[in-house]
Every structure is written in structure tokens, then in C-alpha cells.
Rosetta silent file (secondary structure, phi, psi, omega in degrees, C-alpha in Angstrom):
SEQUENCE: MSTNETPLTRHYWEQVVGRGTLLLEYCVVKPRPGASPRYLDGVIILDGEHKIASKAEHVSLSRHDVIVVQTKTGRAGMYLLGQALFSRELVREYFSPRSVSTVALCGRDDDVLRPIAEYFGIKVAAVDKDPRLQGW
SCORE:     score description
SCORE:     0.000 S_00000001
   1 L     0.000  122.592 -179.763  -12.296    7.558   72.174 S_00000001
   2 L   -72.854  132.523 -177.512  -14.679   10.469   71.687 S_00000001
   3 L   -73.764  -21.907  179.624  -13.082   13.744   70.651 S_00000001
   4 L   -96.722  -46.181 -172.122  -15.834   15.633   72.601 S_00000001
   5 H   -75.623  -33.958 -178.743  -16.542   13.402   75.602 S_00000001
   6 H   -62.544  -46.024  179.326  -12.960   12.487   76.514 S_00000001
   7 H   -63.552  -35.877  179.461  -11.716   15.976   77.222 S_00000001
   8 H   -70.509  -36.500  176.072  -14.761   16.582   79.450 S_00000001
   9 H   -62.561  -44.575  176.679  -14.215   13.343   81.283 S_00000001
  10 H   -61.415  -41.292  177.601  -10.574   14.229   81.853 S_00000001
  11 H   -60.177  -47.813  177.358  -11.508   17.698   83.034 S_00000001
  12 H   -52.901  -51.260  179.164  -13.961   16.199   85.548 S_00000001
  13 H   -55.889  -47.716 -171.831  -11.256   13.897   86.863 S_00000001
  14 H   -73.075  -50.733 -166.804   -8.669   16.760   87.157 S_00000001
  15 H   -92.254  -27.588  179.216  -10.816   19.592   88.441 S_00000001
  16 H   -98.248  -52.505 -177.208  -13.610   17.905   90.441 S_00000001
  17 H   -81.404  -48.895  172.845  -12.256   14.624   91.764 S_00000001
  18 L    73.221    9.925  175.825   -8.625   15.677   91.758 S_00000001
  19 L  -157.851  174.171  173.227   -7.185   12.292   92.599 S_00000001
  20 L    88.341 -178.258  179.301   -6.968    8.612   91.732 S_00000001
  21 E  -103.185  132.532 -175.953   -6.280    6.726   88.538 S_00000001
  22 E  -102.459  127.955  171.124   -8.413    7.502   85.439 S_00000001
  23 E  -114.087  124.060 -175.608   -9.202    4.708   82.980 S_00000001
  24 E   -98.547  141.839  175.931  -10.637    5.993   79.705 S_00000001
  25 E    49.648   56.538 -173.697  -12.952    3.999   77.454 S_00000001
  26 E   -83.843  125.028  179.562  -12.876    1.050   79.882 S_00000001
  27 E   -83.748  119.734  177.641  -14.352   -2.150   78.514 S_00000001
  28 E  -103.655  -18.209  178.008  -16.753   -3.831   80.931 S_00000001
  29 E  -136.590  116.411  175.658  -18.270   -6.373   78.536 S_00000001
  30 L   -77.820  148.275  178.384  -16.248   -7.960   75.769 S_00000001
  31 L   -61.371  138.104  175.724  -18.102   -8.800   72.497 S_00000001
  32 E  -161.841  165.429 -179.382  -19.510  -12.284   72.337 S_00000001
  33 L   -55.544  129.061 -176.662  -22.462  -14.097   70.877 S_00000001
  34 L    85.515   -3.352  177.846  -25.560  -12.604   72.614 S_00000001
  35 E  -151.848  132.477  175.478  -23.827   -9.470   74.034 S_00000001
  36 L   -84.090  157.340  178.479  -22.459   -6.385   72.454 S_00000001
  37 L   -70.131  149.610  179.775  -19.312   -4.780   73.867 S_00000001
  38 E  -129.097  125.200  179.548  -19.930   -2.157   76.565 S_00000001
  39 E  -116.674  144.011  171.201  -17.449    0.680   77.284 S_00000001
  40 E   -99.837  138.354  179.339  -17.458    3.253   80.040 S_00000001
  41 E   -63.458  -34.390  176.062  -16.332    6.721   79.214 S_00000001
  42 E  -159.593  151.388  168.172  -14.277    6.728   82.367 S_00000001
  43 E  -131.230  132.773  176.103  -13.579    4.821   85.601 S_00000001
  44 E  -114.752  117.819  177.372  -11.806    6.539   88.438 S_00000001
  45 E   -91.422  105.623 -173.487   -9.981    4.366   90.997 S_00000001
  46 L   -59.979  -38.823 -176.730  -10.075    6.737   94.020 S_00000001
  47 L   -95.663   15.332  176.655   -7.296    5.124   95.964 S_00000001
  48 L   -85.097  170.280  176.216   -5.074    4.652   92.841 S_00000001
  49 L   -61.145  150.104 -177.546   -1.989    6.607   91.846 S_00000001
  50 L   -81.813   95.862 -175.184   -2.861    9.995   90.392 S_00000001
  51 E  -167.535  167.662  171.491   -2.477    9.272   86.668 S_00000001
  52 E  -104.168  119.873 -179.496   -4.245    8.212   83.464 S_00000001
  53 L   -70.299  147.455 -179.639   -3.675    4.559   82.921 S_00000001
  54 L   -87.673  159.810  179.995   -2.676    3.420   79.470 S_00000001
  55 L   -62.582  -26.050 -179.718   -4.784    0.871   77.639 S_00000001
  56 L   -77.128  -16.980  178.799   -1.921   -1.612   77.930 S_00000001
  57 L   -76.463  138.436  171.898   -1.910   -1.600   81.691 S_00000001
  58 L   -90.895  112.769 -179.584   -3.856   -4.245   83.505 S_00000001
  59 L  -116.953  124.253  176.328   -5.698   -2.379   86.264 S_00000001
  60 L   -89.131  141.007  175.159   -7.945   -4.207   88.678 S_00000001
  61 L   -94.827  -12.004 -173.581  -11.092   -2.637   90.109 S_00000001
  62 L   -61.457  131.870 -179.888  -11.503   -5.341   92.698 S_00000001
  63 L    62.951   25.318 -179.557  -11.577   -4.137   96.233 S_00000001
  64 L  -118.725  154.476  168.863  -11.148   -0.477   95.241 S_00000001
  65 E   -88.514  124.157 -172.107  -13.484    2.491   95.627 S_00000001
  66 E  -132.425  152.874  170.717  -14.421    3.580   92.068 S_00000001
  67 E  -120.130  123.868  171.508  -16.493    6.144   90.267 S_00000001
  68 E   -84.539  130.881  179.004  -18.038    5.291   86.956 S_00000001
  69 E  -118.707  124.345  172.059  -18.270    8.243   84.564 S_00000001
  70 E  -120.324  132.052 -169.418  -20.591    8.315   81.565 S_00000001
  71 E  -124.630  134.317  171.801  -20.332   11.511   79.528 S_00000001
  72 E  -137.191  137.536 -175.332  -22.438   13.378   76.976 S_00000001
  73 E   -81.708  -15.192  178.991  -21.674   16.937   75.961 S_00000001
  74 E   -90.500 -155.216 -177.924  -25.405   17.906   75.529 S_00000001
  75 E   -72.626  148.706  173.221  -28.288   17.990   77.962 S_00000001
  76 L   -60.893  130.935  179.097  -28.713   15.244   80.538 S_00000001
  77 L  -139.020  178.524 -177.560  -31.151   12.699   78.954 S_00000001
  78 H   -64.347  -33.430 -176.886  -32.541    9.254   79.429 S_00000001
  79 H   -64.509  -50.244  179.737  -29.866    7.724   77.222 S_00000001
  80 H   -61.975  -48.760  179.247  -27.035    9.122   79.417 S_00000001
  81 H   -62.851  -34.776  174.734  -28.764    8.302   82.689 S_00000001
  82 H   -66.706  -42.234  178.308  -29.532    4.690   81.568 S_00000001
  83 H   -55.085  -52.028  178.803  -25.890    4.413   80.668 S_00000001
  84 H   -55.306  -47.219 -176.353  -24.857    5.602   84.123 S_00000001
  85 H   -66.190  -49.773 -178.364  -27.236    3.321   85.928 S_00000001
  86 H   -75.111  -27.883  175.610  -26.408    0.169   83.966 S_00000001
  87 H   -64.082  -48.078 -177.197  -22.625    0.915   83.889 S_00000001
  88 H   -59.173  -40.544 -179.648  -22.588    1.027   87.710 S_00000001
  89 H   -68.837  -38.486  175.501  -24.413   -2.279   87.908 S_00000001
  90 H   -62.208  -42.913  177.283  -22.170   -3.924   85.380 S_00000001
  91 H   -66.051  -41.794  178.768  -19.050   -2.869   87.398 S_00000001
  92 H   -60.743  -40.607 -171.381  -20.652   -3.966   90.595 S_00000001
  93 H   -78.378  -41.547 -164.592  -21.586   -7.411   89.130 S_00000001
  94 H  -102.532  -13.809 -175.057  -18.334   -8.174   87.160 S_00000001
  95 H  -125.116   -0.150  176.855  -15.448   -6.422   89.032 S_00000001
  96 L    48.150   53.551  178.734  -16.155   -6.644   92.769 S_00000001
  97 L   -75.307  159.931  178.170  -15.189   -3.117   93.773 S_00000001
  98 L   -65.778  -45.369  175.653  -15.259   -2.133   97.474 S_00000001
  99 E  -148.997  154.864  174.823  -17.680    0.630   96.506 S_00000001
 100 E  -145.246  126.221  173.462  -18.924    2.082   93.260 S_00000001
 101 E  -120.232  164.557 -173.038  -20.732    5.314   92.532 S_00000001
 102 E  -131.675  142.191  179.644  -21.766    6.734   89.193 S_00000001
 103 E  -125.285  132.439  169.694  -21.720   10.186   87.590 S_00000001
 104 E  -100.322  103.245 -173.342  -23.615   11.336   84.554 S_00000001
 105 E   -94.037  129.646 -177.356  -21.408   14.087   83.229 S_00000001
 106 E  -151.993  167.786  179.728  -23.080   16.457   80.761 S_00000001
 107 E   -74.180  -37.035 -178.685  -23.067   19.927   79.253 S_00000001
 108 E  -137.731  143.551  178.424  -26.533   20.967   80.537 S_00000001
 109 L   -75.868  167.460  174.413  -28.656   19.926   83.366 S_00000001
 110 L  -136.021  115.368 -177.800  -32.300   18.713   83.198 S_00000001
 111 L   -67.149  -17.621  178.720  -34.547   19.812   86.029 S_00000001
 112 L   -85.481  -42.500 -173.679  -36.988   16.977   85.396 S_00000001
 113 H   -84.709  -29.942 -177.248  -34.570   14.064   85.155 S_00000001
 114 H   -53.689  -49.121 -176.389  -32.027   15.098   87.823 S_00000001
 115 H   -64.764  -31.721  179.260  -34.243   14.287   90.841 S_00000001
 116 H   -72.322  -40.887  176.689  -35.110   10.876   89.354 S_00000001
 117 H   -58.878  -46.755  177.407  -31.430   10.212   88.659 S_00000001
 118 H   -59.987  -36.044  177.118  -30.544   11.158   92.253 S_00000001
 119 H   -58.488  -34.299 -177.269  -33.269    8.812   93.524 S_00000001
 120 L   -95.505   14.115  176.667  -31.379    5.903   91.833 S_00000001
 121 L    79.406   18.373  179.400  -27.956    7.086   93.183 S_00000001
 122 E   -98.416  124.597  178.111  -26.800    8.764   90.038 S_00000001
 123 E   -84.778  135.062  173.729  -24.898   12.082   90.475 S_00000001
 124 E  -105.401  123.657  176.970  -25.565   14.541   87.613 S_00000001
 125 E  -115.253  116.618 -175.217  -22.524   16.799   87.064 S_00000001
 126 E  -123.018  136.133 -179.730  -23.406   19.515   84.527 S_00000001
 127 L   -54.448  -42.056 -174.076  -21.153   22.124   83.025 S_00000001
 128 L   -71.529   -9.284 -172.968  -23.879   24.728   83.120 S_00000001
 129 L  -116.446  -22.283 -169.971  -24.400   24.248   86.982 S_00000001
 130 L  -118.898  104.069  178.024  -20.747   23.596   88.250 S_00000001
 131 H   -49.978  -28.187  179.439  -18.094   26.321   87.807 S_00000001
 132 H   -69.212  -18.373 -177.041  -15.305   23.710   88.140 S_00000001
 133 H   -96.694  -11.968 -178.193  -16.479   22.147   84.941 S_00000001
 134 L   -72.996  152.627  179.042  -16.630   25.340   82.877 S_00000001
 135 L    80.449   13.993 -179.596  -13.805   26.054   80.490 S_00000001
 136 L   -69.154    0.000    0.000  -12.994   22.426   79.581 S_00000001
């Protein structure tokens, strides 16, 4: 769990989304020969109970509306946006949600990359542009 990213992810869930179950550091790919583990900074199950799920809970994403959150505290960059894109596709492929959207949560926006991200269905939520995210 990142000491910088996790508080921003929680703040986004509380102040912007305001509902659903938050899963932190959610593993979408377990380590195995030929594949490294893959973790999402957050997954929000929109129709879930308003809580942060513990790691011990088994929570299914199947047939739920979910938001995948990938977080970096710096400027939106290609690394973060790639994580957001691929994370959404991994959830879609392996967990059969009813719907899945993805958010690249960051400290500062990037005017060049934002339109490209939006073209690929990635929402960029930046602390420097959204007053709901300030003060985390």
C-alpha cells in the first residue's frame, strides 16, 4: 500500500464518488510463470455497501458496475495512463463486471495527454483542476 497514493485514492472515493465499496491494492493478476502480479490502486463497486473492504473479504466484481482507479501523486503521464487503460481491460477480461470505467487520478493534469486519454475512455481526475480533490 502506497503511503502517498492510498490517501489520494481514498479521498477520491469519499469526496468525488461518494458511494460504493472501495477495494484498495486489488490484485487482478496473481504471480505465475510468465506473468508478474498486477495490482490496482483501487476498485470501486458502485452498487456495493459504502465501506472500505478488508483484504480478507472475498468481494466479487462479477455483474457489478465498477470504477478502476490508478493513482500517481505527480503529473499525469504515459505510465499512469497506460496503467489505467490496461487495468480496465484486465478487469473486463477476468472479472466480468456489468460495466467498467477507469480513472487516472493524479496531482497535476497534462494538457497534451488528457485528450488522448479521454479518446480511449480514461477519465483524468487531477488535484490541480478539481476542487473536490484538493486538501487530501
